[in-house]
N, C-alpha and C positions, 0 to 999 in steps of 0.2 A: 092818881094819873095810875098806869099798866106801866110796869116792866119789862117790855117785850123781849129782853134778851134772857131775864131768869126763868121765864114761862114757856111754857111747852107749845110748838108752832101751832095752828090751827091743823085741826084733824088729826094728832097725834097725841095717843093717850099715853097716860105714865102707866109704867109697871104696877102692876097691884102687889102689895105684899106678901101674897102667893107665890107670885110668878118670878119675885127678885129671890126667894129661895132657891125655887126649884134650880135656877140657873147658878146660885152658887153650889147646888149639890153637885150638878154636872160637871162642873169645874174639877170639883174637888175629887171626884171620879176619874176625870181623865188625869190627875196629877196623880193619882193611886196607881192608878194603870201602868202609867209611865214609868213611874219611879218600881214596878215591881220588874219590868221588863228591862229595865239598867240592872237589877239586881241579878236576874235571869243571866243576862248578858255576862257579867262582870263575875259570877260564882265559878265558869270554868277556867278562867285566868286565874284567878285567886288558886284555886285547887292546883293549876298548872305550877304556879309560884311555888306552891307548899311543896311540889313534887321535888322542882329544881334544888329549894332548901334542903331536903332530905337527902338528893342525890350528892351536893356540896359536903354534906357531914359523912359519908357513906366511900366518897373517892378522895376528899380531899383531908385527911384527918390530922393533918400536921400542920394547916394554915393557921395564920392566927385570926381571931375572931373576926376582926377588920378585913382580912384578906378574903374571908370565906363569904362575909356579906355582901363584899363589893362584886366579889365574883357571880355569886348567885344573885344578886340585885341586874347587873350586864345580863344575865342569861333570860332572866325572867322578862325585862324589858325589849329583849329580841325577840322572844316570843311574843308578848302583847301587840307589838307593833308590826307585826308580819314576816319578820326576817326568816330566811328560811334555812340559813348558814346555821351547822349544829353549835350549839350552845356550849357541848362539853368537849370539844374538839382535843380538850388535853388526855382525854381516854385513849386517845390511838399517839401517842407521841411515841416517836421511832425509838424501838428498843435494840438499835444496832449502831454499830461505827463505820465508818467509812474507812475501812483500812489503805482503801489505795490513795484515797485522800491525804491521809495521814502519813504515808510513805512518801508522798510527793511534798508535801508541804509542811509536815510537824502538827499539822492540825487535824480536829475532826469537824467537818462542815456535814455530818449525814444527819444532824438534827437533834433533838431535844434527847435528854439521856434518860433511859427509864431504869428499872431495877437490876435488871442484867448487865444493859449497856455500861452501867457506873462497873460492874464487877470485871467487866471486858476490859475497861480503862486504867485499870490497874497498872502503877508505875513500870515497866520493864527492869529486872536485875541485870545490870552488867559486872556485880561485884566490884564496880571501881567506888571507893571512897576516898575521897579528899582529907588530907591532913589539915586539922584545924590550925586557923592562921593564915594559910593560905589560898588563894585563889588562883581561877583558871585563868590565864592571859593570852591573848594573841594580839601580835603587830600587826597592825592594817597593812602597812606597808613590803613587809615579808610573808607575811603568812602563817609565822612561826608559833606554833601554840607549845604552851608549856602548861604542866599540871604536877604537883607533888600530891602524891598517892600513897596509900597505907597497904602493905603487906604483910605475909605471914612468913616468919624463918623457917630454916631447916628444925633450928631447937625449939621453934613453939613460941617464941616471942615475935616481936613485932619490928618491921622496919620501913624506913619511908624511902620512896623510890622516884625517880624525875621523870616523866615520860613526856616525849616532844615528837613533834611532827609538823611539815610545813602544810598548811591547807589552803586552797585558792577559795574554800568559802567560809562563810562568817561562822562564828560561834553560834551553835543554838543555845537558844531560851526558852526558859519553860520549865514545868515542872516534870515534865516526862524525860529531860535530857540529863545525861551526868556530864561526861567529857566529849563533844561531838559538836562536827562544823557540819554544816549542810546548806544546798541550794536550796530555800522554801518554794521556789516556783517551780521544780521539776524532781526534788528527790534526791539527787546525787550528794554523796557526803562521806564523813567517815568519823567512827565513835570507838573510844578505847574499851575494852573490858578486862575482867580478870578470871582467870580460870580457879577453881579447886587447885588441892596441892597435886602436884605432879609425880609424887611419892619418890624423891630423890633421882628421878630420869634426867639424862641429859634432853636438851633440845630435840636432837636427832633421833632419841630413841621414843620419842613421845610419838603414839599411833596418830593417825590422822582423826580417827574416830572420837579421840578424846577432845581435841579442839571443836570439832563440829559438834559434841555433845554440849559441852558447853556455849558456844555460840549460838545452838539451835535449840537450847531449852526449853519447858513449858512457858515459863516466866520470861525468857530470854527477848530481846531487842526485836525478833521477827515473828516474835510466836502471839500476836494479839488475840487471834481466835483460833489456836492450836497450831501443832509446830508445823513449821513449812515442808512440803512435800516435794518429792522429786530432787533430791540433793543427788549432785555427780560430784565428786570430785576430777577437776580437769587436770590439775599438775600439782605436785609437790614435792618441795626442794628444799634442801639447807645448804643457807648459805653463812658460814661462821656460825654466828652466837642466835643466827634468826630462821624461822621457819617460814616458807613462803606457800601459801595453799591459794588454789586459783578453785574454782567452786560455782556452782549454780544450784539454784533450787527456784519453788514456787511459794508465795504466801497467799494467804484466803481472803478475798474481799466478802467481809460480813454483809453489806449493801447489796451488793451484786452478784453473791454465791458463785464468781468466779474466781480462779488463781492468776497471780500475776507473776508471771516470770521475771527472775533478778538473776543479776551475776554480781560477783564480788570476789575481791581478793583478801584474803587472811595473812597479818604477818604476826608472829608471835615470837617472843624470846624470854628467858628465863633471869631476871638480873642476879647477879652474883650473891649468893645468900637468903635468896628466897625460896620457898617452896613453891611458889604458884608462878604461873605465866601470864604477862602481859600481853594484849593480842591489840592489834587496831584492824580494824574491818573498814574496807571502803567498797561502798556497793552503789549500785544503778540499776534500773530498770534494762530488761534486754534490749529492749527499743534505743534506749539514749547510749547504753554501751556499746551500741553497734554502731552509732552513730557518731564516735569519738569521746565519748566521756571515759572510756577506758583507760583514755592516756593520763588525764587528770589524775585519776584514782591509781594507777599505777607508779605517777611521780610521788605523791601523797606517800604510799604505803613505802616507798623506798627511803624516803626521808625519815622513818620512823625510828625512833631511840628509846629506850628504857634501862636506866642504869641506877644504882644504889645511890639515895641523896647523901650529902656531907653530913658528917655527925654533929650532933647538934645536943647540948644539954634540956633541950625543951621535952616535956612530957610527949608522950604519942599520942593524942588522940584523933579522933575521926569525927567527921560532919555527917550527921545523920541529914536523911533529906530533906529535911525540914530547918537545917541551917544548926539546929545546936551540937554543942563539943560533947563527944561521950566519950569515957576513959576505956581504954583497950585493955582488961586485962590479961 
């Protein structure tokens, strides 16, 4: 019998051995051409990855090996799959500080830090050093602020002084602040500062320029990107042991390259036995000042007191800004 399922149908010829070999060769050539096409297509993408990897080595020398590979891999995938967003946007990081925002809220929202912005963000020097073992306190009910600070005496030794004032604003916290209260929403606030030696002068004999030079020094609270400009003393009076100076000035905003007008009241006193003056400076933007913030600042300044601290057998140490106690020689 004949198996019709396994035999070729009537009229259908089986391929000869030579024909089968030709077909196999054609399939092999097709596969080879496709492989070459795939390689030619992939080569530019591999080259791109190599270039990106080299860029990573050049731009990010401080990254860990793992972090570098992750960043490079992500950039390569973005290129291969057609994403148009720049894979190395980090090269265009903001190299400036939003001073306007900082004065308003105490925080820089200008963007990531580049090298020069890190230098511009160095902590302001107010001359204030807390005594080791003490902390700044503020009573939330009364608003009374108290801080024990260290000053230099006329004889060259050190002394402790108690500085206090009443503030409607909460204590400012963070690495940029010493003894300061502020409204983080608008920048109204007041802070303590300590001057250099007054040279044995009484408070009434110290010129206005001395206080302004200490307040507006290149490393001062308002000098993030250069010393304030357009400084004007509106009024200067002495009330007993206290000097009161009303002034205005403008600070530079690095992000907008514009000047920000500001008004302030400075109150200074020289605690008995001290060679340095202690100052309280309350300030607000000119716009806020003209809308009524001046009343809060005047009340805060009027409450300011700085007097010698009671004698103690404790050694005089100051806290550095990292919280470590240091002996004062």
